[in-house]
C-alpha positions in Angstrom: 189.8 -73.6 109.9 189.1 -76.9 112.0 189.7 -77.1 115.6 190.3 -80.0 118.1 189.5 -79.6 122.0 192.1 -80.5 124.6 191.4 -80.3 128.2 193.7 -79.4 131.0 193.4 -78.7 134.6 192.1 -74.9 134.0 189.2 -76.7 131.5 188.8 -76.9 127.9 190.8 -75.5 124.6 190.1 -75.4 121.4 193.0 -75.6 119.1 193.5 -75.9 115.4 193.5 -79.6 114.0 196.7 -79.4 112.4 198.7 -77.9 115.1 201.1 -80.4 117.2 200.7 -78.0 120.3 198.4 -78.6 122.8 196.2 -76.6 125.8 199.2 -75.1 127.1 200.8 -73.5 124.5 197.3 -72.6 123.1 196.5 -70.6 126.3 200.2 -69.0 126.0 199.4 -67.9 122.3 196.5 -66.3 123.2 197.3 -64.6 126.3 201.1 -63.7 125.7 200.9 -61.7 122.0 203.1 -59.0 123.4 206.0 -58.5 120.9 205.8 -60.8 117.9 209.2 -62.3 118.6 209.2 -65.9 118.6 211.8 -67.9 121.1 215.2 -68.5 118.8 215.3 -71.7 117.0 218.7 -72.6 118.3 217.1 -72.5 122.0 214.1 -74.8 120.9 217.0 -77.4 119.1 218.9 -77.3 122.3 215.9 -78.1 124.0 214.7 -80.9 121.8 218.4 -82.0 122.6 217.5 -82.4 125.9 214.2 -84.4 125.7 216.0 -86.9 123.2 218.0 -87.3 126.0 216.0 -87.7 128.8 214.0 -90.4 126.5 217.1 -92.6 126.4 218.0 -91.8 130.0 214.6 -93.2 131.2 214.5 -96.0 129.0 218.3 -96.9 130.3 216.9 -96.4 133.7 213.6 -98.5 133.1 211.2 -96.0 133.9 210.0 -95.1 129.9 209.1 -98.4 128.0 210.9 -99.0 124.5 208.1 -98.3 122.5 207.4 -94.9 123.6 210.9 -93.8 124.2 211.8 -94.8 120.6 208.8 -92.9 119.2 210.1 -89.9 121.4 213.3 -90.1 120.0 212.2 -90.5 116.5 210.3 -87.1 116.8 212.6 -85.5 118.0 215.2 -86.4 115.6 212.9 -84.9 112.9 212.6 -81.7 114.8 216.6 -81.9 114.7 216.7 -82.3 111.3 214.3 -79.2 110.9 210.8 -80.5 110.7 207.8 -79.3 112.2 210.0 -76.1 113.5 207.1 -73.7 112.8 205.1 -75.2 115.6 207.2 -73.2 118.2 205.2 -70.1 117.7 205.3 -68.5 121.2 206.6 -65.1 122.3 209.6 -64.3 124.0 207.8 -62.8 126.6 205.6 -65.3 128.5 205.1 -66.8 131.9 208.0 -67.1 134.0 210.7 -69.5 134.1 209.4 -70.8 130.5 207.4 -73.3 131.5 205.3 -72.1 128.5 208.0 -72.8 126.1 208.9 -76.2 128.1 205.3 -77.4 127.6 205.6 -76.3 123.8 208.4 -78.3 123.2 206.6 -81.3 125.2 203.3 -80.5 123.2 204.8 -80.7 120.1 207.0 -84.1 120.7 204.2 -85.7 122.1 202.0 -85.5 119.0 204.6 -85.9 116.7 205.4 -89.3 118.6 201.7 -90.6 118.7 201.5 -89.7 115.0 204.5 -92.3 114.6 202.6 -94.8 116.9 199.4 -94.8 114.8 197.4 -92.3 117.2 195.8 -89.1 116.7 196.8 -85.4 117.9 195.8 -85.0 121.6 195.6 -89.1 122.3 197.9 -88.5 125.2 197.3 -91.8 126.5 199.5 -93.1 123.6 202.4 -90.6 124.8 201.6 -87.6 127.4 203.5 -84.2 127.4 204.2 -84.4 130.8 204.2 -88.1 132.0 206.7 -89.3 129.0 208.2 -86.5 127.3 208.9 -84.3 130.8 209.3 -87.7 132.7 212.0 -87.2 135.3 212.4 -83.3 134.4 211.0 -80.0 135.4 210.9 -76.7 133.5 213.2 -75.5 136.4 216.1 -78.0 135.4 215.5 -77.9 131.8 215.3 -74.7 130.8 218.4 -73.5 132.6 220.1 -76.2 131.1 219.0 -75.4 127.6 220.0 -71.9 127.9 223.5 -73.3 128.7 223.5 -75.8 125.7 222.1 -73.3 123.3 224.4 -70.4 124.3 227.9 -72.4 124.6 226.8 -73.9 121.0 226.5 -70.6 119.5 229.5 -69.0 121.1 231.9 -71.9 120.1 230.5 -72.9 116.8 229.3 -69.4 115.6 231.0 -66.5 117.5 234.4 -67.6 118.2 235.2 -68.7 114.8 234.1 -65.3 113.5 236.7 -63.5 116.2 239.0 -65.5 115.2 238.7 -64.9 111.6 238.4 -61.3 112.6 241.7 -61.4 114.6 243.3 -63.0 111.8 242.3 -60.4 109.1 243.4 -57.5 111.5 246.9 -58.9 112.2 247.2 -59.5 108.0 246.5 -55.8 107.7 249.1 -54.9 110.6 251.5 -56.6 108.7 250.5 -55.0 105.3 250.7 -51.9 106.5 254.2 -52.5 108.9 255.9 -49.7 106.8 253.4 -46.9 106.6 254.6 -44.6 109.2 251.9 -42.0 110.3 250.9 -39.6 112.8 249.8 -41.0 116.2 246.9 -39.1 117.9 246.2 -38.7 121.6 243.1 -36.9 123.0 242.3 -36.5 119.2 245.3 -34.4 119.0 248.4 -34.6 117.0 250.9 -36.9 118.7 254.2 -38.8 117.6 254.2 -40.8 114.7 253.3 -44.6 114.9 252.6 -47.1 111.9 249.4 -47.9 110.6 250.7 -51.6 110.9 250.8 -50.8 114.7 247.2 -49.0 114.9 245.6 -52.6 113.2 248.2 -54.9 115.4 246.8 -53.2 118.3 243.0 -54.1 117.4 243.9 -57.7 116.5 245.2 -57.9 120.1 242.3 -56.5 121.6 239.9 -59.0 119.7 242.6 -61.7 121.1 241.9 -60.6 124.0 237.9 -60.3 124.0 238.1 -64.1 122.4 240.0 -65.1 125.3 237.4 -63.9 127.7 234.5 -65.4 125.9 236.4 -68.6 125.9 237.0 -68.3 129.1 233.4 -67.4 130.6 231.5 -70.0 128.1 233.4 -73.1 129.9 230.8 -72.1 132.9 228.0 -73.1 130.6 229.4 -76.6 130.5 228.1 -77.3 133.9 223.9 -78.4 133.6 221.3 -78.9 136.5 219.6 -81.9 134.3 218.1 -84.0 137.1 217.5 -81.5 139.9 213.8 -81.0 138.6 211.8 -78.7 140.4 213.9 -76.9 143.0 217.2 -78.8 142.9 216.1 -82.1 145.1 215.7 -84.1 141.9 212.2 -85.2 143.0 211.1 -88.0 140.5 214.1 -88.1 139.0 216.3 -91.1 140.5 219.7 -91.7 140.2 219.8 -93.9 137.1 218.1 -91.2 135.2 220.5 -88.6 136.4 223.8 -90.9 135.5 222.6 -91.3 131.9 221.0 -88.0 130.7 224.5 -86.0 130.6 226.0 -89.1 128.9 223.1 -88.9 126.1 223.5 -84.9 125.6 226.9 -85.3 124.9 226.6 -88.2 122.6 224.2 -85.7 120.7 226.4 -82.2 120.7 229.7 -83.6 120.5 230.2 -81.6 123.9 231.5 -82.9 127.1 228.7 -81.2 129.4 229.1 -82.4 133.3 226.5 -82.2 136.2 226.5 -79.1 138.5 228.0 -79.6 141.9 225.1 -77.7 143.3 221.8 -78.2 141.3 219.9 -75.9 143.6 222.5 -72.6 142.9 221.9 -73.2 139.2 218.3 -73.2 139.2 218.1 -70.0 141.3 221.0 -68.0 139.9 222.2 -67.5 136.5 225.9 -66.1 137.3 227.5 -68.5 134.7 225.2 -67.0 131.8 225.9 -63.7 133.2 230.0 -64.4 133.0 229.2 -64.9 129.3 226.9 -62.0 128.8 229.3 -59.8 130.2 231.8 -61.1 127.9 229.5 -60.3 125.1 229.2 -56.4 126.2 233.1 -56.7 126.6 233.6 -57.7 123.1 230.9 -54.9 121.8 233.1 -52.7 123.9 236.4 -53.5 121.7 234.5 -53.7 118.6 232.8 -50.1 118.7 236.6 -48.6 119.6 237.6 -50.4 116.4 234.6 -49.2 114.0 235.1 -45.6 115.2 238.3 -45.4 114.9 238.0 -46.6 111.1 235.1 -44.2 110.8 237.5 -41.7 111.8 240.8 -42.8 109.8 238.3 -43.0 107.0 236.9 -39.7 107.6 236.8 -36.8 104.4 237.7 -37.0 101.5 238.8 -33.7 101.7 238.3 -32.4 104.9 239.0 -35.4 107.1 241.8 -37.5 108.1 241.2 -39.6 105.2 244.5 -42.1 105.8 242.6 -45.2 104.9 240.3 -46.2 102.4 237.3 -48.3 103.1 235.5 -50.5 100.6 232.4 -49.1 99.0 229.6 -50.8 99.6 226.4 -48.8 99.7 225.7 -44.8 98.2 225.8 -42.7 101.1 223.5 -39.8 100.5 219.9 -39.5 98.5 220.9 -36.2 97.9 224.5 -35.4 98.0 225.9 -37.1 94.8 229.1 -39.3 95.0 228.8 -39.3 98.7 230.0 -42.5 100.1 229.7 -43.4 104.1 231.3 -46.1 106.1 228.5 -48.3 106.0 229.7 -51.3 107.6 231.2 -50.2 110.6 228.3 -47.9 111.2 226.1 -51.3 111.3 228.7 -53.0 113.4 228.6 -50.2 116.1 224.5 -50.0 116.3 224.7 -54.1 116.8 227.2 -53.8 119.6 224.7 -50.7 120.9 222.1 -53.3 121.2 224.4 -55.8 122.7 225.1 -53.8 125.5 221.4 -52.6 125.9 220.5 -56.7 126.1 223.4 -57.2 128.7 221.5 -54.6 130.8 218.1 -56.4 130.5 220.2 -59.4 131.3 221.6 -57.9 134.5 218.3 -57.1 135.8 216.5 -60.4 134.8 219.6 -61.9 136.7 219.3 -60.3 140.0 215.9 -60.4 140.2 215.4 -64.0 140.7 213.8 -64.9 144.2 214.6 -67.8 146.7 214.8 -71.3 144.6 213.9 -69.9 141.0 215.0 -67.1 138.9 211.3 -66.4 137.2 213.0 -64.4 134.3 215.1 -66.8 132.4 213.0 -66.7 129.2 214.3 -63.0 128.7 218.2 -64.1 129.7 217.8 -66.9 126.8 216.6 -64.5 124.4 218.9 -61.7 124.8 221.9 -64.1 125.0 221.1 -65.8 122.0 220.1 -62.7 120.0 223.3 -61.0 121.1 225.5 -64.2 120.3 223.4 -64.3 117.1 223.7 -60.7 115.5 227.3 -60.2 116.8 228.3 -63.3 114.6 226.5 -62.2 111.6 227.6 -58.6 111.9 231.3 -59.6 112.3 231.5 -61.9 109.2 230.2 -58.9 107.3 232.3 -56.5 108.7 235.9 -58.8 108.0 234.5 -59.3 104.7 233.1 -56.3 103.6 235.6 -53.6 105.3 238.7 -55.0 107.0 239.7 -57.3 104.0 239.4 -54.8 101.7 240.8 -51.7 103.6 243.7 -50.0 101.9 245.9 -47.0 103.1 245.8 -43.8 101.4 249.6 -43.0 101.3 249.7 -39.5 100.1 247.2 -38.2 102.8 249.4 -40.2 105.6 252.5 -38.2 104.0 251.3 -35.1 104.1 249.9 -35.3 107.5 253.3 -36.5 108.7 255.1 -33.7 107.4 253.3 -31.1 108.9 253.1 -33.0 112.2 254.0 -30.7 115.2 254.5 -33.6 117.5 258.0 -34.2 115.9 259.3 -31.8 117.8 259.1 -34.2 121.1 262.1 -35.8 119.2 264.2 -32.5 120.1 263.7 -33.1 123.9 266.8 -34.5 124.5 269.1 -32.0 122.4 267.4 -28.7 123.5 265.1 -29.4 126.4 261.3 -29.6 126.6 260.8 -25.7 126.9 262.8 -24.8 124.2 261.0 -27.7 121.9 257.6 -26.5 122.8 258.2 -22.6 122.0 259.7 -24.4 118.2 256.2 -26.2 118.1 254.0 -23.2 118.8 256.0 -21.3 116.4 255.7 -23.5 113.5 251.8 -23.6 114.2 251.6 -20.0 114.5 253.7 -19.5 111.0 252.4 -22.6 109.3 255.7 -23.9 109.0 257.2 -27.4 109.5 259.4 -28.3 112.7 262.3 -28.6 110.6 261.9 -25.4 108.9 261.7 -23.4 111.8 264.5 -25.5 113.4 266.6 -24.3 110.5 265.8 -20.9 110.5 266.5 -20.5 114.1 270.0 -22.5 113.5 268.6 -24.8 116.6 271.1 -28.1 114.6 272.2 -28.7 111.3 270.2 -30.3 108.1 272.0 -33.4 108.7 270.9 -33.8 112.7 267.7 -32.6 111.9 267.2 -35.1 109.2 268.5 -37.8 111.0 266.5 -37.0 114.5 263.2 -35.7 112.8 263.2 -38.8 110.3 259.5 -40.0 111.0 260.7 -43.8 111.0 263.0 -43.0 113.7 260.4 -41.1 115.5 257.7 -44.0 115.1 260.8 -46.5 116.9 261.7 -47.8 113.8 
């Protein structure tokens, strides 16, 4: 392998000749081989959008000449089309605040732009990573802004559509099962009847509430601290740059971002991202409940509830022939556990910022984007390969319903709670239905019992 030598404030660094990154990226590569997990591509793309916007804003402010500005913009456009994306190799666990990632982006853009202008990699007199690509910026205003941009785009373009589609599918199942009266359960014990449609309608409503929380919290991400530079004062940026940079970013993304009212607060605190991450956690809790309910309702096929039939997607055992497990709900549940764990890491990172800067933003950015990605991906599989194919096992539901001891609840208003409870206990002891015991005890006549113990009446129909 051939190498080139670059020199920074700490000395000389040997870099592979074909690499577009520079000295600081190479130092981080050599030092921080921690996890093998790279900074997410969506985050890098959002950072590149910011760099492109900054180049245009600096040109319009009269700070960056047209030649360099055009080259930087063209380099960013190449990256946004997917070229050179292998040039961002840094580990998620790196130096605090994300300076390594910011410089990785600066160096790659600079070297691409140098090539566009006819120079060779590392010839930073032509385009400099700090002086030109990072002009009017700091890691401390661009990195939190990149978090907000990438998280907002991921939520609105990936996760929210999947949640909306899941809500629609659950609502459709609610309508499909509207006539399927079944036994209800509280404390995992038999309760009064409901319909299977009402169960699925409740799931749809919970997903709708999660979607509302996510939509509300994600609006906090629309505020950016671009122009605040190192600590929020805006040193080296200038008002003209600040007036242009957000407008340029809006044009690229199609989103209406705005300058945060207090740039100091956004540099030192990430409460805006925490609001979104907490919404992701709440969404995960909702989805765990739904997935676990489906696993219970599908349990069996001979010794469980077996009131619904899940699509058969995978063989369930390497030793038990014919066994089929609820594989897709299991997958979703594990994803949700991971999201809850990632939220715990984000919480610790957010609360441990000191003074004018939170240095743990690389963890916040990775955990946030990863949470959104895996939730969105899992929901697509869950909806298509599970929810849409669920069927009701009407025979099993009917059997459970006939044997439901909680039908005695309907007797309360006729004979009182105490007598109804005795009937239920006798029915359980003698393995009989409520109606059979009532007829034996001559509590009410058959016609009246048929009327008041009818499961559709019990389910509020």
